[in-house]
C-alpha positions as CSV (number, residue, x, y, z in Angstrom):
1,M,9.4,-12.0,-2.5
2,K,6.7,-9.9,-1.2
3,L,7.7,-6.7,1.5
4,S,6.2,-6.3,4.9
5,P,3.2,-3.9,4.8
6,P,4.8,-0.5,6.2
7,K,2.9,0.0,9.1
8,W,1.9,3.6,9.3
9,W,-0.2,2.3,6.7
10,Y,-2.2,1.1,10.2
11,Q,-1.9,4.1,11.4
12,E,-3.9,7.8,11.0
13,Q,-2.9,10.0,8.5
14,G,0.5,11.0,8.0
15,A,2.5,12.9,6.8
16,M,3.9,9.8,4.2
17,A,0.0,8.8,3.5
18,T,-0.9,12.7,2.7
19,A,2.8,13.1,-0.1
20,L,1.3,9.7,-1.7
21,K,-2.6,10.6,-2.4
22,P,-1.8,12.0,-5.9
23,V,-0.1,8.8,-6.7
24,S,-2.8,7.2,-4.9
25,R,-5.1,8.7,-7.0
26,L,-4.0,8.1,-10.5
27,Y,-3.2,4.1,-8.4
28,G,-7.4,3.5,-7.6
29,R,-8.5,5.3,-11.2
30,I,-6.4,2.5,-13.1
31,A,-7.8,-0.8,-10.5
32,E,-11.8,1.1,-11.3
33,K,-11.1,0.7,-15.5
34,K,-9.9,-1.6,-15.1
35,A,-12.5,-3.2,-13.4
36,T,-15.4,-1.3,-15.4
37,Q,-14.2,-2.5,-19.0
38,A,-13.1,-6.5,-18.9
39,A,-14.8,-8.9,-20.3
40,P,-14.3,-11.2,-17.9
41,Y,-14.5,-15.8,-18.8
42,L,-17.5,-16.8,-17.0
43,S,-16.7,-20.2,-16.2
44,R,-19.4,-22.6,-16.9
45,L,-19.1,-23.7,-12.5
46,P,-19.8,-21.8,-10.0
47,V,-17.2,-19.3,-8.8
48,I,-16.5,-18.4,-5.5
49,C,-13.8,-16.0,-5.0
50,V,-12.9,-15.5,-1.6
51,G,-10.4,-12.4,-1.5
52,N,-9.9,-9.3,0.2
53,F,-10.0,-5.7,0.4
54,T,-6.4,-5.2,1.5
55,V,-2.5,-6.2,0.5
56,G,-1.2,-7.8,2.8
57,G,-2.2,-11.4,5.4
58,S,-6.0,-11.2,5.8
59,G,-6.9,-15.6,6.8
60,K,-7.8,-15.9,2.9
61,T,-6.0,-19.3,2.1
62,P,-7.6,-20.8,6.3
63,T,-10.5,-19.7,4.8
64,A,-10.9,-20.5,1.2
65,I,-10.0,-24.2,3.5
66,A,-13.0,-24.2,5.8
67,V,-15.2,-22.7,2.2
68,A,-14.3,-25.9,0.4
69,E,-14.8,-28.0,3.8
70,I,-18.9,-26.6,3.9
71,L,-18.8,-27.2,0.1
72,K,-18.0,-31.2,0.5
73,I,-20.6,-31.2,3.2
74,A,-22.7,-30.0,1.1
75,G,-22.2,-32.7,-1.4
76,E,-20.0,-30.3,-3.6
77,R,-16.5,-31.0,-5.1
78,P,-14.9,-28.2,-5.0
79,A,-11.1,-27.8,-6.8
80,F,-8.8,-24.2,-5.8
81,L,-7.4,-22.3,-8.3
82,T,-4.7,-19.8,-7.7
83,R,-2.2,-18.1,-8.3
84,G,0.2,-19.8,-6.5
85,Y,2.8,-16.3,-5.0
86,G,6.5,-16.7,-4.4
87,G,6.1,-19.6,-6.8
88,K,7.6,-19.8,-10.8
89,E,5.3,-21.5,-11.7
90,D,2.9,-19.9,-14.4
91,G,1.1,-23.5,-15.3
92,P,-1.9,-23.5,-15.8
93,V,-0.1,-26.9,-13.0
94,R,-2.4,-28.6,-10.9
95,V,-0.8,-29.4,-8.2
96,S,1.1,-33.0,-6.9
97,E,2.9,-35.0,-3.8
98,G,6.6,-33.9,-4.5
99,M,6.2,-29.7,-5.6
100,E,8.1,-27.0,-3.7
101,A,7.0,-24.3,-2.6
102,D,9.9,-22.9,-4.5
103,R,7.9,-24.2,-8.1
104,V,3.8,-23.5,-7.5
105,G,3.7,-21.1,-4.3
106,D,3.4,-22.3,0.1
107,E,-0.2,-21.8,0.0
108,P,-1.3,-23.6,-2.7
109,L,0.7,-26.6,-1.1
110,L,-1.7,-26.2,1.9
111,L,-4.6,-26.5,-0.2
112,A,-4.2,-29.5,-2.3
113,E,-4.3,-30.8,1.5
114,H,-8.2,-30.6,1.5
115,A,-9.0,-30.7,-2.5
116,P,-7.3,-31.0,-5.4
117,T,-5.3,-27.1,-6.6
118,I,-4.5,-25.7,-9.7
119,V,-2.2,-22.7,-10.1
120,S,-2.8,-20.5,-13.1
121,A,-0.9,-16.7,-13.5
122,N,-4.0,-16.5,-16.4
123,R,-7.2,-16.7,-14.0
124,E,-9.0,-18.0,-17.5
125,Q,-7.2,-20.9,-18.4
126,G,-7.0,-22.3,-14.9
127,A,-10.4,-21.8,-14.4
128,K,-10.7,-24.1,-18.1
129,L,-8.4,-26.7,-16.5
130,I,-11.4,-27.4,-13.7
131,E,-13.4,-27.8,-16.1
132,T,-11.9,-30.6,-17.3
133,M,-11.9,-32.5,-14.1
134,D,-14.1,-33.7,-11.4
135,A,-15.2,-30.2,-9.9
136,T,-18.5,-29.0,-9.8
137,V,-17.7,-26.1,-7.6
138,I,-14.0,-23.4,-8.2
139,V,-12.4,-21.5,-4.7
140,M,-10.8,-19.1,-5.8
141,D,-7.8,-18.3,-2.9
142,D,-7.4,-14.6,-3.8
143,G,-8.3,-12.9,-7.2
144,F,-11.2,-10.6,-5.8
145,Q,-9.8,-7.8,-7.9
146,N,-8.5,-9.4,-11.1
147,A,-11.4,-8.7,-13.8
148,S,-10.3,-11.8,-15.7
149,I,-13.1,-14.0,-14.3
150,G,-15.9,-13.4,-13.5
151,K,-17.5,-14.6,-9.4
152,D,-21.1,-15.9,-8.9
153,L,-19.9,-15.5,-5.2
154,S,-17.0,-12.7,-3.5
155,L,-16.1,-13.2,0.0
156,I,-14.5,-11.2,1.8
157,C,-11.7,-11.9,5.0
158,V,-11.0,-9.0,7.2
159,D,-8.4,-8.6,10.4
160,A,-10.7,-7.1,13.4
161,K,-7.5,-5.8,14.9
162,T,-5.9,-4.1,11.0
163,G,-9.0,-3.6,10.1
164,I,-8.9,-1.8,5.9
165,G,-6.0,0.2,8.2
166,N,-6.1,4.5,7.5
167,A,-9.6,3.3,4.4
168,M,-6.7,4.9,1.8
169,V,-5.7,3.2,-2.0
170,L,-2.0,2.4,-2.3
171,P,0.6,3.0,-1.6
172,S,-0.9,5.7,0.5
173,G,-2.9,2.6,2.5
174,P,-3.3,-0.8,2.2
175,L,-6.4,-0.9,-0.5
176,R,-5.5,-2.6,-3.9
177,A,-8.4,-0.6,-4.9
178,P,-10.7,2.2,-3.5
179,L,-13.4,0.6,-0.7
180,E,-17.0,1.7,-2.6
181,P,-16.8,0.2,-5.9
182,Q,-14.8,-3.0,-3.4
183,I,-18.0,-3.1,-1.0
184,R,-20.8,-2.8,-4.4
185,M,-19.5,-6.0,-6.5
186,A,-18.6,-8.2,-2.6
187,D,-21.0,-10.0,-1.0
188,A,-20.5,-11.6,1.9
189,L,-17.3,-10.3,4.5
190,I,-15.4,-12.4,7.7
191,V,-14.1,-10.4,10.1
192,V,-11.7,-13.0,11.4
193,G,-10.4,-13.1,15.1
194,E,-10.9,-10.7,17.9
195,G,-11.1,-6.8,17.9
196,N,-12.8,-4.0,17.0
197,K,-11.2,-2.1,13.5
198,A,-13.6,-3.6,11.6
199,N,-16.2,-2.3,12.8
200,G,-16.7,0.9,10.3
201,L,-16.9,-1.9,7.7
202,I,-19.4,-4.0,9.5
203,E,-21.7,-0.8,9.6
204,R,-20.7,-0.8,6.1
205,F,-22.1,-4.3,4.6
206,T,-24.8,-4.4,7.4
207,E,-25.8,-1.3,5.3
208,A,-25.8,-2.9,2.2
209,G,-27.5,-5.7,3.6
210,K,-24.8,-8.1,3.2
211,L,-23.8,-11.4,4.9
212,V,-21.5,-10.7,8.1
213,L,-19.8,-13.7,9.1
214,K,-17.4,-13.7,12.4
215,A,-14.2,-16.5,12.8
216,E,-11.9,-17.3,14.2
217,I,-8.8,-19.2,14.8
218,G,-8.9,-22.5,16.1
219,F,-6.0,-24.7,15.9
220,K,-6.1,-28.6,14.7
221,Q,-4.5,-30.7,16.8
222,D,-3.5,-30.0,21.2
223,T,-1.0,-27.0,21.5
224,R,0.5,-28.9,24.8
225,W,3.0,-29.2,23.7
226,L,3.9,-25.5,23.6
227,G,4.9,-25.3,26.9
228,V,7.5,-28.0,27.4
229,L,9.9,-25.3,26.6
230,P,10.3,-21.7,25.7
231,V,9.9,-20.4,21.9
232,I,11.1,-19.0,19.8
233,G,8.5,-17.9,16.6
234,F,10.1,-17.3,13.6
235,A,7.3,-15.9,10.3
236,G,7.3,-14.7,6.9
237,I,4.4,-13.2,6.2
238,A,3.1,-10.3,5.5
239,Q,1.0,-10.1,9.1
240,P,3.9,-11.2,11.5
241,D,2.2,-10.0,14.8
242,R,-1.2,-11.8,14.2
243,F,1.1,-15.5,13.9
244,F,3.1,-14.3,17.8
245,R,-0.4,-13.4,19.1
246,T,-1.4,-17.0,18.1
247,L,1.9,-18.4,19.5
248,R,0.9,-17.0,23.1
249,D,-2.9,-17.7,22.7
250,A,-2.0,-21.7,21.8
251,G,0.2,-21.8,24.9
252,A,3.5,-20.5,24.2
253,R,6.3,-19.4,25.7
254,L,7.2,-17.1,23.6
255,V,10.7,-15.5,24.1
256,D,11.7,-14.6,21.2
257,K,10.6,-13.1,17.3
258,K,12.4,-13.1,14.4
259,V,10.8,-11.8,11.2
260,F,10.9,-12.3,7.1
261,P,9.3,-10.9,4.5
262,D,5.9,-12.7,3.2
263,H,6.9,-15.7,1.1
264,H,10.8,-15.7,1.7
265,R,13.1,-17.7,1.7
266,F,14.9,-19.2,4.2
267,T,19.7,-18.9,3.3
268,D,21.6,-20.9,4.9
269,K,22.9,-17.4,7.4
270,Q,19.5,-16.9,8.4
271,A,18.2,-20.5,9.1
272,Q,21.7,-21.8,11.2
273,A,21.6,-18.2,13.0
274,L,18.0,-19.3,14.0
275,L,19.3,-23.0,14.2
276,D,21.6,-21.7,16.8
277,E,20.0,-19.8,18.9
278,A,17.5,-22.3,19.8
279,E,19.9,-24.0,20.6
280,S,22.2,-20.9,22.5
281,R,18.7,-21.0,24.6
282,N,17.3,-24.3,24.8
283,C,14.0,-22.6,22.7
284,M,11.5,-24.8,21.0
285,L,11.7,-23.6,17.6
286,V,8.4,-22.6,15.7
287,T,6.9,-21.1,12.4
288,T,4.2,-21.8,10.4
289,E,2.8,-23.8,7.7
290,K,3.0,-21.8,5.8
291,D,6.7,-21.0,6.6
292,W,7.3,-24.9,7.5
293,V,6.0,-26.4,3.4
294,R,8.1,-23.9,2.0
295,L,11.8,-25.2,3.9
296,P,13.1,-27.9,1.6
297,E,13.4,-31.5,2.8
298,D,17.6,-32.3,2.8
299,R,18.6,-32.1,5.5
300,E,22.3,-32.2,4.8
301,T,21.5,-28.0,4.1
302,P,20.4,-25.4,7.4
303,P,17.3,-24.2,6.2
304,G,16.7,-28.6,5.6
305,E,18.6,-28.9,9.0
306,L,15.9,-25.8,10.4
307,K,12.5,-27.5,8.8
308,F,13.8,-30.7,11.0
309,R,14.2,-29.1,14.1
310,S,11.0,-26.9,14.2
311,R,7.5,-27.0,13.9
312,P,4.5,-25.3,12.9
313,L,1.7,-24.3,14.9
314,P,-1.3,-25.7,12.8
315,I,-4.1,-23.5,12.5
316,E,-7.5,-23.6,11.0
317,I,-10.0,-20.7,10.5
318,K,-13.6,-21.5,12.3
319,I,-16.7,-19.4,10.5
320,G,-19.7,-19.2,13.5
321,D,-22.5,-18.9,11.5
322,E,-21.4,-21.8,9.0
323,A,-25.2,-23.2,8.4
324,A,-25.7,-19.3,6.9
325,L,-22.7,-19.4,4.5
326,G,-23.8,-23.0,3.8
327,D,-27.7,-21.2,2.3
328,L,-25.7,-18.7,1.1
329,M,-23.1,-21.2,-0.8
330,T,-26.0,-23.3,-1.7
331,K,-28.3,-19.9,-3.6
332,T,-25.1,-19.5,-5.5
333,I,-24.2,-22.7,-7.0
334,N,-27.9,-23.6,-7.8
335,R,-28.9,-20.6,-9.8
336,K,-25.7,-20.8,-11.7
337,R,-27.5,-24.2,-12.5
338,G,-30.4,-22.6,-13.2
339,D,-32.1,-24.1,-9.9
340,V,-33.3,-21.1,-8.6
341,P,-34.7,-17.3,-10.4
342,K,-32.2,-14.5,-9.8
343,G,-32.9,-11.8,-7.8
C-alpha cells in the first residue's frame, strides 16, 4: 500500500521540508550514483518509457495506453512492461484474463485491455520475456529512474495542476531524484490537464530543445449517467483531488468525497460504510478504474457488493499533437533498428 503524498510537498518550502534537507541531499546523491554506475540491460527491442520525475500520480498509465495506441496505428505491436505495484507477483508473468489485482496490481489489469502486459519486479527479466513474444516495441509504464534497463525514448508526464511541487527531492519534496540529471535523461514532456504549475518545467524542456506536448483527460463513454443521482466519489489513488475534479467536469453532482491511500485494499467495514451511506443518501457510488478493478467479484463480501453497486469513470488521455509524438517514436524505433543514423 502506498500512502498519499503530504500536502506540504506542493506548497512553499516550509519548516518540515527544510528540516529534511540533509536527508534529501543524501537520497539525491544515492539516486544519482545508482543512475551513473548502473550497467543497464539493452534490449534488442526499442524501449519507450512513460515515467515522471515525482512520486505520486501524473497520468502515466493512461498516457502509456495512449502511446501504445499511437504505436499500433503506426503498425507496431507494443507490449507493456510494468512493476505491478500493489500486487504480490514478482514475475516475470504475463497478465491474463481472470487474474486479480491482489496478484498483479491494478494498473496491469487496465494495460492488458490494450496490449500484452508483463509484470516484473526485475525489468531486465521482463524485457527478455517480451523479446520472446510477438512484440516489436516495449512500452514501460513507470521505471524512468530504474537504471537496470536502457531506454531508447523517455516520455515524462507531469500534472499541470501540481507540477513538481516544491521541486525538492524526497523526503523534503516529491522529486525521485535531483531535477537537472532527470531533465538531461528525458526526451519529451507531456503536460496532463489544465494549470500553470508545470510552466517552469515546460520552459526548461523548451530551452533544451526537447518536445513538449499538451494532453487532456477525456472520457471513453457518454457521461450523462452521472447526472441521474447525486454522487459519492471514492478513490484510493495518489492524486484523488484530480479524480474528483474530473468527476465534476463530467457532470457529476458530487456531494461527498472519500479518500483512501494509493493502491488501497478496501476492508469489509470500509466497503459496508460506503454502501450504507450511498443507500441512506440515495446516491451513486463512483470511483476510478484502478479502484474498481481492485474490488473482488464475489458479491458475498462487502467489497464485492461495492464493486457491483459502484461504477468506474473510464477516462483516457488525449495527446494534443499525436503526429509529433508519433514522428518522434518512429524515428526512435527506426534508429534502434539501424534504419537511420544517430543525431
